[in-house]
N, C-alpha and C positions, 0 to 999 in steps of 0.2 A: 084263816089262821093255818099256817103250814108248819109242820115240824121241821126244824133245821138241824138239830143235833141231839144225840142220845148218849147215855152212859149208864153202866151198871153200878149200883151201890151195893157191893157184895153180891150174894146170889138171890136175894129176895126183892130188892128194890130196883126199879128202872126209872131213870129221870129223863125227861124230854124237854128241850127248849124250843120255843116257837118264834116265828118271825115277828110277832107282836110284843115280844119281851116277856112272855109268860113262861113259867117253869112249873112242870107238873111231875109229881112223884107217884109212881104206881106200885102197888103191892102185887108183884108177879106171883109170889108163892100162893097167895090167897086166890088169885085169878085162875091159876092152874088147877087148884083143888075145887073149883066151882063147876057145876054142871054147864054144858055148852049152851043150853037155851037161856039160862039165867045170865051167863057171861055175856051174851050178845044183846040182851034186852036191858040190863042195868049195869053198864060198864062203870058208872060213877062210884059204885060201892067199893071198887078196888083202888080208888084214888086215895093216897095218903095225905097229900097236900097240893095246893095250887096257889100261886102267888105271881104278881107282876113284879119281876126283879129288875128289868131293864127298860129303858125308854124306847128301844128299838130291838132289832133282831138279836137273839141269843146265838153266839157263835161257837161256844165251847163250854163243856161241863166236865168237872173233875172231882171225883170223890177222894177223900183222904183215907186210904186203907183198903184192905181187901175183905175182911170179915166183919160184916154188919157195921159199916161206918156210919157216923152221924153227921159229920161235917162235910160240906160240899162247897165248891167254888164255881162261879160262872163268870163268863166274860161275854161282851157283846159289841155290836156296832156303835154303841154310845161311848166306847172307850173306857168303860168301868169294869173293874175287877171286884167281885163281891164274894164274901164267904158267909155261910149261914148254916144253922142247925136245922135239919129237916123236920125236927119235932116242933120248931117254932120259926117257920120260914118267913113270917111277916116282918121279922126284925133282922135284916141282913146287915153285915158290917162292910163298909167301903174301905178296901185296902189300897186301891190305886185308881186314879182318874187320869186318863190319857187323852190327848187331843186327837189320836188316831184310833182306828179300829183295832181291837185286840183279836187277832185271827184265831189263835189257838193257845193252849196252855197245858201244863202237866204238873201234878202234885203227888209225887210218890209217897206212899204211906209211911216210910221210915224217916222222911225228911220234913222239916218245918218250912222249906222253901218252895214257893210256887214259881215255876218258870213260865214266862209269857213271851209271845212274839207278836209285835204290833205292826202297824202300817209304815213305821219308820225303819222296819227290818232290824230292830234292836231286840236282843234277848235280854229280858229284865228278870232279875231274881228278887222275889218279894218275900221277906222274912215275916212269918206270922206269929212268932212267939216272943218277940222282944222289941222294946222301944215303942214310943207313941206313934200315932198314925203318920206324922210328918217325917219320921226317921226310920221307917221300916222298909223302905224301898231302896234296893241296891241295884244299880245298873251293872249287869255282869258283862262277860265277853261280848263284844259287839259283832253280831253276825250280819253286819251291814254290807258285806260283799254282795248280798242278794240284790239283784236288780228287778226282782219280781216278788209278788206276795208269797208268804209262807203257806204251803199247802197242808202241812201236818207237823205236829210236834208231839213227842212221846217220851215218857220216862220209864224207869225200871224200879221194881221193888227190891232189887238186889244191889244196885250201885248208883252213884250220883250222876251218871252221864245222861245227858239229854240229846236225843236225836232230832234233827231238823231236816225237813224236806221242803223244797220250794219249787215254784213253777218255772224256774230257769233250768231245772234238771240237777241241782246240787243236793247231795245228801251229806249233811255234816253232823258232827257230834261235839259236845263240850261238857266239861265238868261244872255242874251247876253250883258246887260248893267251893270252887276255886276263885278267890277274889284277889286280883293282882293290884299292886301299887300303881298309883297314877303315872309314875315314871316308867313303868314296864310296858312293853309292847304286848297287845292282845293278839293271841294266835288262836286259830280254829283248826280243828282236824276235819279231814274230808274222807268219808267212806268211799264215795264214788261220784262221778259226774256223768249224767246222761247227756250225750252230745249228739246233735242232729246235723247231718250233712244234707243240705238242701239240693245239692247237685245229684247225689245218688239216692236220696230219699231213704237213708239208712240211719238208724239209731245205734250208737255204740256206748257201752259202759266203759268209762275210763277210770281206772283205779291206780293205786300206787302214788297218789298225789301227796307230797309232804305237807306238814303243817304250814299254814299260810297266815300272814298278818291280816288283820281286819282293816277295813276302810276307815279312814278318819271321818267320823260321823258329822263333822262340822261343815255341812253343805257340800261335801265332796262325794255324794252318793250318785256317781255317774261313770260313764265309761272312760273318762279322762282322769279319774282319780288315781293317784299313785298306787294305792292298794290294789285297785282293779288291774292295772297294767302289770304289777308284780305277780298277781295271781295267774294271769293268762300267759305270762312268760314261763312261769313254773309249770303250768299245765302243758305247754308245748314241749318243755324240756324233759318232763318226767312221766308223761302219759304212758300207760301200758294198756293197750286195747285188747279186750277179750276177742277170741276168734268167733264166738257165736254172736251174730248180729241179727237184728230184726229188720227185715226189708219191707217197706210199705209200698203200696201201689195206689195211685191217685187217678 
């Protein structure tokens, strides 16, 4: 059993997700106030709860709020998004079942929306406070320009923007509360692109990239998709390269 991900629940609780689908909550405040000998010999006494949440590896954990939160969400390789109360973790609520891995998610304390990124490279906005289970999932702006898995996703307690980083070097952000009509084009904003030149072995940060349309997610998630070609044309036309570069030696 290997710990895969962790997250703080306020200042007192620490939650850990394991490769076997298990989620454990620890009382860190109690552990820090315990003598060292007792802390090392009886670690179980600092455990608040333990439960098997997922059928496979837990990929992400998100607490809702900063000060002593009670609600937590978890996602895993089984494609499930669960929400549960740490005081009764044996009864989780299934919010979303996806055919792909849910790599990461964010649940800002001020918001009722959970943002997730899955193996389809789609940003999904899941509403937690309205509608039955079959109607509470809203597919938000499609960050399907990614041709590589999402490495990280994070939200803020001060605004509704979600930041997305992927293994292709893109760092993007989008408003998780902005829902466009079906006839409107989905656009995504880019903070920067980390570009690698194989000839010179140099990484460059490219910024100043204008908002770009998302890929049509209906089977066109490849280099020949019109959205991808548009993005790379814009990248070549508007790139502004910083002078400081990282040079690698192999």
